[in-house]
MMTF fields as JSON, N, C-alpha, C and O atoms, coordinates in Angstrom:
{
  "mmtfVersion": "1.0.0",
  "mmtfProducer": "UNKNOWN",
  "numBonds": 467,
  "numAtoms": 468,
  "numGroups": 117,
  "numChains": 1,
  "numModels": 1,
  "chainsPerModel": [1],
  "groupsPerChain": [117],
  "chainIdList": ["A"],
  "bondAtomList": [4, 2, 8, 6, 12, 10, 16, 14, 20, 18, 24, 22, 28, 26, 32, 30, 36, 34, 40, 38, 44, 42, 48, 46, 52, 50, 56, 54, 60, 58, 64, 62, 68, 66, 72, 70, 76, 74, 80, 78, 84, 82, 88, 86, 92, 90, 96, 94, 100, 98, 104, 102, 108, 106, 112, 110, 116, 114, 120, 118, 124, 122, 128, 126, 132, 130, 136, 134, 140, 138, 144, 142, 148, 146, 152, 150, 156, 154, 160, 158, 164, 162, 168, 166, 172, 170, 176, 174, 180, 178, 184, 182, 188, 186, 192, 190, 196, 194, 200, 198, 204, 202, 208, 206, 212, 210, 216, 214, 220, 218, 224, 222, 228, 226, 232, 230, 236, 234, 240, 238, 244, 242, 248, 246, 252, 250, 256, 254, 260, 258, 264, 262, 268, 266, 272, 270, 276, 274, 280, 278, 284, 282, 288, 286, 292, 290, 296, 294, 300, 298, 304, 302, 308, 306, 312, 310, 316, 314, 320, 318, 324, 322, 328, 326, 332, 330, 336, 334, 340, 338, 344, 342, 348, 346, 352, 350, 356, 354, 360, 358, 364, 362, 368, 366, 372, 370, 376, 374, 380, 378, 384, 382, 388, 386, 392, 390, 396, 394, 400, 398, 404, 402, 408, 406, 412, 410, 416, 414, 420, 418, 424, 422, 428, 426, 432, 430, 436, 434, 440, 438, 444, 442, 448, 446, 452, 450, 456, 454, 460, 458, 464, 462],
  "bondOrderList": [1, 1, 1, 1, 1, 1, 1, 1, 1, 1, 1, 1, 1, 1, 1, 1, 1, 1, 1, 1, 1, 1, 1, 1, 1, 1, 1, 1, 1, 1, 1, 1, 1, 1, 1, 1, 1, 1, 1, 1, 1, 1, 1, 1, 1, 1, 1, 1, 1, 1, 1, 1, 1, 1, 1, 1, 1, 1, 1, 1, 1, 1, 1, 1, 1, 1, 1, 1, 1, 1, 1, 1, 1, 1, 1, 1, 1, 1, 1, 1, 1, 1, 1, 1, 1, 1, 1, 1, 1, 1, 1, 1, 1, 1, 1, 1, 1, 1, 1, 1, 1, 1, 1, 1, 1, 1, 1, 1, 1, 1, 1, 1, 1, 1, 1, 1],
  "groupList": [{"groupName": "GLN", "atomNameList": ["N", "CA", "C", "O"], "elementList": ["N", "C", "C", "O"], "formalChargeList": [0, 0, 0, 0], "bondAtomList": [1, 0, 2, 1, 3, 2], "bondOrderList": [1, 1, 2], "singleLetterCode": "Q", "chemCompType": "L-PEPTIDE LINKING"}, {"groupName": "VAL", "atomNameList": ["N", "CA", "C", "O"], "elementList": ["N", "C", "C", "O"], "formalChargeList": [0, 0, 0, 0], "bondAtomList": [1, 0, 2, 1, 3, 2], "bondOrderList": [1, 1, 2], "singleLetterCode": "V", "chemCompType": "L-PEPTIDE LINKING"}, {"groupName": "LEU", "atomNameList": ["N", "CA", "C", "O"], "elementList": ["N", "C", "C", "O"], "formalChargeList": [0, 0, 0, 0], "bondAtomList": [1, 0, 2, 1, 3, 2], "bondOrderList": [1, 1, 2], "singleLetterCode": "L", "chemCompType": "L-PEPTIDE LINKING"}, {"groupName": "GLU", "atomNameList": ["N", "CA", "C", "O"], "elementList": ["N", "C", "C", "O"], "formalChargeList": [0, 0, 0, 0], "bondAtomList": [1, 0, 2, 1, 3, 2], "bondOrderList": [1, 1, 2], "singleLetterCode": "E", "chemCompType": "L-PEPTIDE LINKING"}, {"groupName": "SER", "atomNameList": ["N", "CA", "C", "O"], "elementList": ["N", "C", "C", "O"], "formalChargeList": [0, 0, 0, 0], "bondAtomList": [1, 0, 2, 1, 3, 2], "bondOrderList": [1, 1, 2], "singleLetterCode": "S", "chemCompType": "L-PEPTIDE LINKING"}, {"groupName": "GLY", "atomNameList": ["N", "CA", "C", "O"], "elementList": ["N", "C", "C", "O"], "formalChargeList": [0, 0, 0, 0], "bondAtomList": [1, 0, 2, 1, 3, 2], "bondOrderList": [1, 1, 2], "singleLetterCode": "G", "chemCompType": "PEPTIDE LINKING"}, {"groupName": "ALA", "atomNameList": ["N", "CA", "C", "O"], "elementList": ["N", "C", "C", "O"], "formalChargeList": [0, 0, 0, 0], "bondAtomList": [1, 0, 2, 1, 3, 2], "bondOrderList": [1, 1, 2], "singleLetterCode": "A", "chemCompType": "L-PEPTIDE LINKING"}, {"groupName": "ARG", "atomNameList": ["N", "CA", "C", "O"], "elementList": ["N", "C", "C", "O"], "formalChargeList": [0, 0, 0, 0], "bondAtomList": [1, 0, 2, 1, 3, 2], "bondOrderList": [1, 1, 2], "singleLetterCode": "R", "chemCompType": "L-PEPTIDE LINKING"}, {"groupName": "CYS", "atomNameList": ["N", "CA", "C", "O"], "elementList": ["N", "C", "C", "O"], "formalChargeList": [0, 0, 0, 0], "bondAtomList": [1, 0, 2, 1, 3, 2], "bondOrderList": [1, 1, 2], "singleLetterCode": "C", "chemCompType": "L-PEPTIDE LINKING"}, {"groupName": "ILE", "atomNameList": ["N", "CA", "C", "O"], "elementList": ["N", "C", "C", "O"], "formalChargeList": [0, 0, 0, 0], "bondAtomList": [1, 0, 2, 1, 3, 2], "bondOrderList": [1, 1, 2], "singleLetterCode": "I", "chemCompType": "L-PEPTIDE LINKING"}, {"groupName": "THR", "atomNameList": ["N", "CA", "C", "O"], "elementList": ["N", "C", "C", "O"], "formalChargeList": [0, 0, 0, 0], "bondAtomList": [1, 0, 2, 1, 3, 2], "bondOrderList": [1, 1, 2], "singleLetterCode": "T", "chemCompType": "L-PEPTIDE LINKING"}, {"groupName": "ASN", "atomNameList": ["N", "CA", "C", "O"], "elementList": ["N", "C", "C", "O"], "formalChargeList": [0, 0, 0, 0], "bondAtomList": [1, 0, 2, 1, 3, 2], "bondOrderList": [1, 1, 2], "singleLetterCode": "N", "chemCompType": "L-PEPTIDE LINKING"}, {"groupName": "PRO", "atomNameList": ["N", "CA", "C", "O"], "elementList": ["N", "C", "C", "O"], "formalChargeList": [0, 0, 0, 0], "bondAtomList": [1, 0, 2, 1, 3, 2], "bondOrderList": [1, 1, 2], "singleLetterCode": "P", "chemCompType": "L-PEPTIDE LINKING"}, {"groupName": "MET", "atomNameList": ["N", "CA", "C", "O"], "elementList": ["N", "C", "C", "O"], "formalChargeList": [0, 0, 0, 0], "bondAtomList": [1, 0, 2, 1, 3, 2], "bondOrderList": [1, 1, 2], "singleLetterCode": "M", "chemCompType": "L-PEPTIDE LINKING"}, {"groupName": "TRP", "atomNameList": ["N", "CA", "C", "O"], "elementList": ["N", "C", "C", "O"], "formalChargeList": [0, 0, 0, 0], "bondAtomList": [1, 0, 2, 1, 3, 2], "bondOrderList": [1, 1, 2], "singleLetterCode": "W", "chemCompType": "L-PEPTIDE LINKING"}, {"groupName": "TYR", "atomNameList": ["N", "CA", "C", "O"], "elementList": ["N", "C", "C", "O"], "formalChargeList": [0, 0, 0, 0], "bondAtomList": [1, 0, 2, 1, 3, 2], "bondOrderList": [1, 1, 2], "singleLetterCode": "Y", "chemCompType": "L-PEPTIDE LINKING"}, {"groupName": "LYS", "atomNameList": ["N", "CA", "C", "O"], "elementList": ["N", "C", "C", "O"], "formalChargeList": [0, 0, 0, 0], "bondAtomList": [1, 0, 2, 1, 3, 2], "bondOrderList": [1, 1, 2], "singleLetterCode": "K", "chemCompType": "L-PEPTIDE LINKING"}, {"groupName": "ASP", "atomNameList": ["N", "CA", "C", "O"], "elementList": ["N", "C", "C", "O"], "formalChargeList": [0, 0, 0, 0], "bondAtomList": [1, 0, 2, 1, 3, 2], "bondOrderList": [1, 1, 2], "singleLetterCode": "D", "chemCompType": "L-PEPTIDE LINKING"}, {"groupName": "PHE", "atomNameList": ["N", "CA", "C", "O"], "elementList": ["N", "C", "C", "O"], "formalChargeList": [0, 0, 0, 0], "bondAtomList": [1, 0, 2, 1, 3, 2], "bondOrderList": [1, 1, 2], "singleLetterCode": "F", "chemCompType": "L-PEPTIDE LINKING"}],
  "groupTypeList": [0, 1, 0, 2, 1, 3, 4, 5, 5, 5, 2, 1, 0, 6, 5, 5, 4, 2, 7, 2, 4, 8, 6, 6, 4, 5, 9, 10, 2, 4, 9, 11, 12, 13, 6, 14, 15, 7, 0, 6, 12, 5, 16, 0, 7, 17, 2, 1, 6, 3, 9, 11, 11, 7, 5, 10, 10, 11, 15, 6, 17, 4, 1, 16, 5, 7, 18, 10, 9, 4, 7, 17, 11, 6, 11, 11, 10, 1, 15, 2, 3, 13, 4, 4, 2, 16, 12, 3, 17, 10, 6, 1, 15, 15, 8, 15, 6, 7, 7, 1, 5, 10, 10, 15, 6, 15, 14, 5, 0, 5, 10, 0, 1, 10, 1, 4, 4],
  "groupIdList": [1, 2, 3, 4, 5, 6, 7, 8, 9, 10, 11, 12, 13, 14, 15, 16, 17, 18, 19, 20, 21, 22, 23, 24, 25, 26, 27, 28, 29, 30, 31, 32, 33, 34, 35, 36, 37, 38, 39, 40, 41, 42, 43, 44, 45, 46, 47, 48, 49, 50, 51, 52, 53, 54, 55, 56, 57, 58, 59, 60, 61, 62, 63, 64, 65, 66, 67, 68, 69, 70, 71, 72, 73, 74, 75, 76, 77, 78, 79, 80, 81, 82, 83, 84, 85, 86, 87, 88, 89, 90, 91, 92, 93, 94, 95, 96, 97, 98, 99, 100, 101, 102, 103, 104, 105, 106, 107, 108, 109, 110, 111, 112, 113, 114, 115, 116, 117],
  "secStructList": [7, 7, 3, 3, 3, 3, 3, 7, 7, 3, 3, 3, 3, 6, 6, 7, 7, 3, 3, 3, 3, 3, 3, 3, 3, 1, 1, 7, 4, 4, 4, 1, 7, 3, 3, 3, 3, 3, 3, 7, 6, 6, 1, 7, 7, 3, 3, 3, 3, 3, 3, 7, 6, 6, 7, 7, 3, 3, 3, 7, 4, 4, 4, 6, 6, 6, 3, 3, 3, 3, 3, 3, 6, 6, 6, 6, 3, 3, 3, 3, 3, 3, 7, 1, 7, 7, 4, 4, 4, 7, 3, 3, 3, 3, 3, 3, 3, 3, 7, 6, 6, 1, 1, 7, 3, 3, 3, 7, 7, 7, 3, 3, 3, 3, 3, 3, 7],
  "xCoordList": [-71.64, -72.39, -71.638, -71.264, -71.422, -70.696, -71.668, -72.719, -71.292, -72.058, -71.123, -70.065, -71.512, -70.806, -71.771, -72.839, -71.404, -72.303, -71.629, -70.635, -72.176, -71.635, -72.249, -73.37, -71.492, -71.988, -71.175, -70.137, -71.673, -70.927, -71.439, -70.926, -72.441, -72.995, -73.778, -74.014, -74.174, -74.958, -74.981, -74.615, -75.417, -75.5, -74.345, -74.096, -73.648, -72.504, -72.476, -72.937, -71.937, -71.804, -70.603, -69.647, -70.673, -69.545, -68.276, -68.286, -67.184, -65.922, -65.704, -64.608, -66.739, -66.651, -66.067, -65.618, -66.084, -65.478, -66.419, -67.255, -66.265, -66.961, -66.053, -65.166, -66.28, -65.586, -66.61, -67.433, -66.548, -67.409, -66.675, -65.464, -67.44, -66.883, -67.639, -68.834, -66.917, -67.521, -67.001, -65.854, -67.852, -67.493, -67.892, -69.031, -66.949, -67.189, -67.232, -66.545, -68.044, -68.057, -68.182, -68.817, -67.571, -67.618, -66.578, -66.503, -65.779, -64.713, -63.606, -63.876, -62.365, -61.218, -60.73, -60.223, -60.88, -60.583, -59.105, -58.744, -58.251, -56.82, -56.303, -55.243, -57.028, -56.528, -57.423, -57.19, -58.441, -59.361, -59.51, -59.509, -59.636, -59.807, -61.105, -62.139, -61.016, -62.158, -62.284, -61.313, -63.49, -63.693, -64.905, -65.76, -64.942, -66.115, -66.62, -65.848, -67.924, -68.595, -69.632, -69.983, -70.111, -71.206, -72.163, -71.799, -73.411, -74.442, -75.326, -76.005, -75.302, -76.17, -77.5, -77.564, -78.559, -79.87, -79.816, -79.306, -80.344, -80.394, -79.087, -78.995, -78.065, -76.752, -76.318, -76.901, -75.29, -74.779, -73.905, -73.46, -73.671, -72.8, -71.353, -70.963, -70.568, -69.184, -68.202, -68.496, -67.028, -65.954, -65.437, -65.208, -65.258, -64.68, -63.226, -62.328, -63.009, -61.675, -61.613, -62.623, -60.413, -60.229, -58.881, -57.942, -58.806, -57.563, -57.441, -58.383, -56.285, -56.154, -55.515, -55.246, -55.285, -54.791, -53.348, -52.87, -52.647, -51.288, -51.287, -50.239, -52.467, -52.563, -52.429, -52.427, -52.319, -52.245, -53.621, -54.636, -53.637, -54.905, -55.041, -54.061, -56.295, -56.591, -57.831, -58.744, -57.861, -58.951, -59.508, -58.793, -60.79, -61.374, -60.739, -60.407, -60.571, -59.935, -60.673, -60.055, -61.983, -62.795, -62.574, -62.949, -61.974, -61.788, -60.311, -60.005, -59.413, -57.982, -57.578, -57.943, -56.817, -56.362, -57.37, -57.042, -58.599, -59.628, -60.091, -60.435, -60.099, -60.572, -59.398, -58.439, -59.498, -58.49, -59.172, -60.001, -58.814, -59.31, -58.246, -57.053, -58.693, -57.757, -58.441, -59.651, -57.613, -58.11, -57.569, -56.385, -58.428, -58.031, -58.176, -59.276, -57.062, -57.135, -57.612, -58.321, -57.229, -57.604, -59.123, -59.69, -59.766, -61.21, -61.98, -63.203, -61.236, -61.877, -62.814, -63.964, -62.285, -63.083, -62.313, -61.096, -63.025, -62.462, -63.101, -64.289, -62.291, -62.756, -62.611, -61.793, -63.418, -63.254, -63.3, -64.358, -62.142, -62.049, -62.302, -61.614, -63.288, -63.655, -63.496, -64.043, -62.764, -62.578, -62.835, -62.955, -62.916, -63.208, -64.394, -64.356, -65.428, -66.585, -67.288, -67.352, -67.81, -68.505, -69.935, -70.211, -70.84, -72.22, -72.284, -73.158, -71.368, -71.378, -70.924, -70.985, -70.472, -70.151, -71.409, -71.349, -72.519, -73.773, -74.174, -74.303, -74.37, -74.692, -74.903, -74.642, -75.378, -75.348, -74.005, -73.64, -73.292, -71.972, -72.09, -72.695, -71.488, -71.578, -70.193, -69.234, -70.115, -68.91, -68.982, -70.053, -67.844, -67.768, -66.564, -65.493, -66.762, -65.66, -65.691, -66.755, -64.521, -64.432, -63.501, -62.418, -63.937, -63.103, -61.984, -62.241, -60.752, -59.591, -59.506, -59.71, -59.198, -59.068, -60.389, -60.414, -61.495, -62.813, -63.598, -63.127, -64.789, -65.699, -66.76, -67.673, -66.649, -67.631, -67.42, -66.313, -68.494, -68.428, -69.63, -70.684, -69.439, -70.462, -70.618, -69.66, -71.843, -72.154, -72.776, -73.488, -72.492, -73.209, -74.527, -74.868, -75.268, -76.606, -76.568, -77.564, -75.439, -75.285, -75.527, -76.29, -74.865, -75.066, -75.132, -74.317, -76.096, -76.33, -75.384, -75.232, -74.755, -73.943, -74.567, -74.746, -74.89, -75.477, -74.626, -74.403, -74.157, -73.319, -74.106, -74.473, -74.356, -75.128, -74.19, -73.07, -74.674, -73.842, -74.021, -73.395],
  "yCoordList": [43.06, 42.908, 41.969, 40.861, 42.425, 41.636, 40.741, 41.184, 39.481, 38.54, 37.791, 37.325, 37.675, 36.886, 35.831, 36.162, 34.576, 33.487, 32.64, 31.964, 32.682, 31.9, 30.506, 30.29, 29.579, 28.226, 27.608, 28.133, 26.479, 25.743, 25.872, 25.215, 26.706, 26.822, 25.577, 24.69, 25.538, 24.4, 24.3, 25.236, 23.149, 22.869, 21.963, 20.94, 22.351, 21.571, 21.607, 22.567, 20.563, 20.537, 21.358, 21.552, 21.832, 22.574, 21.734, 20.529, 22.399, 21.711, 21.244, 20.812, 21.329, 20.875, 21.917, 22.981, 21.586, 22.438, 22.606, 21.746, 23.728, 23.999, 24.815, 25.525, 24.71, 25.569, 26.315, 25.709, 27.618, 28.459, 28.853, 29.071, 28.936, 29.36, 30.584, 30.745, 31.432, 32.61, 32.663, 33.033, 32.295, 32.321, 33.666, 34.11, 34.296, 35.642, 35.666, 34.898, 36.552, 36.847, 38.363, 39.037, 38.872, 40.314, 41.113, 42.333, 40.44, 41.092, 40.068, 38.901, 40.513, 39.607, 39.632, 40.651, 38.528, 38.505, 38.675, 39.147, 38.296, 38.346, 39.774, 39.986, 40.752, 42.121, 43.041, 44.248, 42.486, 43.313, 42.784, 41.571, 43.665, 43.223, 42.427, 42.759, 41.377, 40.514, 40.317, 40.459, 39.99, 39.776, 38.885, 38.708, 38.341, 37.648, 38.437, 38.827, 38.66, 39.264, 38.269, 37.303, 38.519, 37.706, 38.571, 39.608, 38.101, 38.819, 37.82, 36.996, 37.914, 37.087, 37.811, 39.031, 37.077, 37.704, 38.83, 38.649, 39.979, 41.109, 41.843, 42.744, 41.465, 42.098, 42.74, 42.49, 43.566, 44.216, 43.257, 42.228, 43.611, 42.803, 43.152, 44.318, 42.149, 42.351, 41.673, 40.643, 42.278, 41.687, 40.421, 40.403, 39.37, 38.119, 37.988, 37.747, 38.15, 37.998, 38.751, 38.919, 39.204, 39.917, 39.58, 39.196, 39.732, 39.496, 40.582, 40.83, 41.234, 42.319, 41.815, 40.624, 42.745, 42.34, 41.848, 41.244, 42.092, 41.562, 40.212, 39.588, 39.77, 38.498, 38.615, 37.6, 39.808, 40.022, 39.789, 40.256, 39.067, 38.724, 39.397, 39.795, 39.508, 40.105, 39.404, 39.072, 39.18, 38.421, 39.146, 39.867, 38.94, 39.386, 38.586, 37.414, 39.216, 38.542, 37.255, 36.277, 37.257, 36.114, 34.866, 33.77, 35.01, 33.857, 33.548, 32.572, 34.354, 34.133, 32.747, 32.315, 32.059, 30.716, 29.631, 28.446, 30.021, 29.026, 29.131, 28.123, 30.338, 30.562, 30.958, 31.587, 30.577, 30.946, 31.39, 30.67, 32.582, 33.068, 32.801, 32.994, 32.358, 32.093, 32.39, 32.603, 32.395, 32.81, 31.85, 31.515, 31.41, 30.574, 31.446, 31.633, 31.969, 32.917, 32.253, 32.869, 31.017, 30.333, 30.163, 30.226, 29.95, 29.75, 30.977, 30.947, 32.07, 33.319, 33.091, 33.531, 32.39, 31.995, 32.308, 32.133, 32.769, 32.989, 31.992, 31.684, 31.504, 30.501, 31.025, 31.899, 30.469, 30.68, 29.307, 28.686, 28.849, 27.586, 27.869, 28.687, 27.193, 27.422, 26.126, 25.095, 26.173, 24.991, 25.359, 26.533, 24.337, 24.528, 25.465, 26.394, 25.209, 26.1, 26.103, 25.092, 27.272, 27.485, 27.943, 28.491, 27.727, 28.2, 29.692, 30.127, 30.474, 31.917, 32.267, 33.432, 31.29, 31.522, 31.451, 31.739, 31.076, 30.986, 32.345, 33.312, 32.415, 33.674, 33.412, 32.32, 34.44, 34.431, 35.032, 36.123, 34.324, 34.752, 35.321, 34.722, 36.502, 37.215, 37.421, 37.752, 37.222, 37.527, 38.987, 39.49, 39.651, 41.081, 41.304, 40.733, 42.142, 42.511, 44.017, 44.628, 44.585, 46.023, 46.19, 45.607, 46.995, 47.217, 48.172, 49.305, 47.708, 48.45, 49.815, 49.963, 50.824, 52.184, 52.906, 54.04, 52.25, 52.863, 52.655, 52.014, 53.203, 52.974, 51.936, 51.699, 51.323, 50.32, 49.051, 48.516, 48.581, 47.384, 46.499, 46.968, 45.198, 44.224, 43.193, 42.856, 42.702, 41.685, 40.466, 40.576, 39.304, 38.103, 38.034, 38.922, 36.954, 36.824, 36.246, 36.304, 35.699, 35.153, 33.655, 33.104, 33.009, 31.583, 31.359, 31.892, 30.578, 30.373, 29.327, 28.238, 29.675, 28.729, 28.616, 29.617, 27.402, 27.158, 26.131, 25.028, 26.503, 25.626, 25.233, 26.086, 23.955, 23.464, 23.064, 22.605, 23.249, 22.932, 21.491, 21.061],
  "zCoordList": [7.212, 8.456, 9.394, 9.011, 10.62, 11.604, 12.363, 12.828, 12.475, 13.286, 14.211, 13.789, 15.474, 16.465, 16.982, 17.497, 16.848, 17.235, 18.302, 18.035, 19.515, 20.624, 20.645, 20.183, 21.188, 21.422, 22.549, 22.952, 23.049, 24.06, 25.472, 26.378, 25.679, 27.024, 27.402, 26.582, 28.671, 29.127, 30.624, 31.335, 31.098, 32.535, 32.924, 32.285, 33.974, 34.435, 35.961, 36.578, 36.553, 38.009, 38.453, 37.701, 39.678, 40.241, 40.14, 40.392, 39.763, 39.563, 38.134, 37.779, 37.317, 35.945, 35.008, 35.433, 33.721, 32.702, 31.521, 31.243, 30.835, 29.595, 28.699, 29.173, 27.403, 26.459, 25.619, 24.933, 25.684, 24.858, 23.581, 23.579, 22.502, 21.221, 20.714, 20.959, 20.009, 19.381, 17.94, 17.689, 17.029, 15.608, 15.007, 15.147, 14.346, 13.828, 12.313, 11.639, 11.801, 10.369, 10.216, 11.028, 9.173, 8.936, 9.698, 9.555, 10.501, 11.252, 11.477, 11.758, 11.352, 11.485, 12.931, 13.401, 13.623, 15.051, 15.356, 16.433, 14.421, 14.708, 14.848, 15.438, 14.319, 14.353, 15.156, 15.205, 15.784, 16.555, 17.974, 18.183, 18.939, 20.327, 20.488, 19.909, 21.287, 21.561, 23.065, 23.809, 23.496, 24.923, 25.157, 24.289, 26.35, 26.864, 28.07, 28.945, 28.094, 29.229, 29.752, 29.074, 30.958, 31.48, 32.272, 32.826, 32.306, 33.033, 33.762, 33.148, 35.081, 35.912, 36.111, 35.962, 36.445, 36.633, 37.666, 38.772, 37.295, 38.21, 38.404, 39.238, 37.635, 37.791, 36.481, 35.425, 36.567, 35.365, 34.573, 35.083, 33.33, 32.475, 32.79, 32.737, 33.115, 33.549, 32.614, 32.008, 32.513, 31.736, 32.416, 33.625, 31.627, 32.131, 31.671, 32.478, 30.371, 29.804, 28.493, 27.809, 28.147, 26.889, 26.287, 26.986, 24.973, 24.243, 23.195, 22.443, 23.138, 22.182, 20.883, 20.722, 19.976, 18.669, 18.725, 17.765, 19.832, 19.976, 20.693, 20.857, 21.116, 21.82, 23.33, 24.028, 23.835, 25.278, 25.9, 25.385, 27.004, 27.649, 29.01, 29.64, 29.436, 30.732, 31.273, 30.517, 32.592, 33.194, 34.414, 35.11, 34.652, 35.906, 37.036, 36.862, 38.186, 39.317, 39.681, 40.102, 39.519, 39.95, 39.102, 39.518, 37.923, 37.043, 36.765, 36.08, 37.278, 37.038, 37.516, 38.61, 36.672, 37.016, 36.685, 36.739, 36.342, 36.017, 34.557, 33.938, 34.018, 32.648, 31.754, 32.202, 30.486, 29.502, 28.215, 27.657, 27.752, 26.468, 25.407, 25.644, 24.245, 23.159, 21.832, 21.755, 20.793, 19.483, 18.431, 18.444, 17.526, 16.389, 15.15, 14.631, 14.689, 13.573, 12.284, 11.488, 12.084, 10.841, 10.734, 9.643, 11.875, 11.881, 12.343, 12.474, 12.591, 13.02, 14.2, 14.206, 15.198, 16.363, 17.634, 17.695, 18.638, 19.966, 20.929, 20.836, 21.844, 22.798, 24.228, 24.516, 25.093, 26.522, 27.181, 27.281, 27.624, 28.345, 29.819, 30.43, 30.382, 31.776, 32.554, 32.165, 33.632, 34.47, 35.923, 36.273, 36.756, 38.182, 38.361, 39.169, 37.607, 37.611, 38.964, 39.663, 39.302, 40.558, 40.281, 39.214, 41.222, 41.015, 40.694, 39.945, 41.252, 40.989, 39.58, 39.188, 38.815, 37.404, 36.528, 35.333, 37.108, 36.363, 35.811, 36.56, 34.504, 33.839, 32.349, 31.843, 31.673, 30.21, 29.79, 30.227, 28.955, 28.507, 27.091, 26.202, 26.919, 25.649, 25.043, 25.74, 23.764, 23.002, 22.56, 22.223, 22.566, 22.24, 21.336, 21.545, 20.334, 19.441, 19.2, 19.096, 19.116, 18.816, 17.631, 17.587, 16.668, 15.497, 15.908, 16.315, 15.797, 16.314, 15.668, 14.463, 16.497, 16.01, 15.815, 15.338, 16.183, 16.04, 17.327, 18.266, 17.35, 18.477, 18.135, 18.926, 16.973, 16.567, 17.395, 17.463, 18.018, 18.845, 18.548, 18.12, 18.788, 18.411, 19.524, 20.22, 19.676, 20.68, 20.017, 19.018, 20.592, 20.218, 20.959, 21.74, 20.699, 21.279, 22.693, 23.414, 23.086, 24.431, 24.481, 23.687, 25.427, 25.67, 27.181, 27.934, 27.606, 29.031, 29.598, 29.044, 30.704, 31.47, 32.858, 33.553, 33.248, 34.559, 35.292, 34.795, 36.472, 37.285, 38.53, 39.338, 38.673, 39.817, 40.954, 40.729, 42.165, 43.337, 43.78, 44.749]
}
């Protein structure tokens, strides 16, 4: 059974930083594509950042230069480092994993990030 558990969300002032963590069990993050998505109230869930099994990363234009996705293979954890946060970054952030070579995909429960102006 695959479980993705996010942590690290919270309330921060504009310009501040947060680090989100996604601890995985039942799936090996080093060999499977991982991503962070976010969903603001009344909006669709959008891709924020992704990292594939080769370590190649990709970012939404709105977060380029401010967010960094990384992976700790030893701890089977993916991180999202967020800096220079803006009020428009306020959303529930979700961890996502896809089993490589399949259509099986998994979501975490989400963690709330609120950026005050």
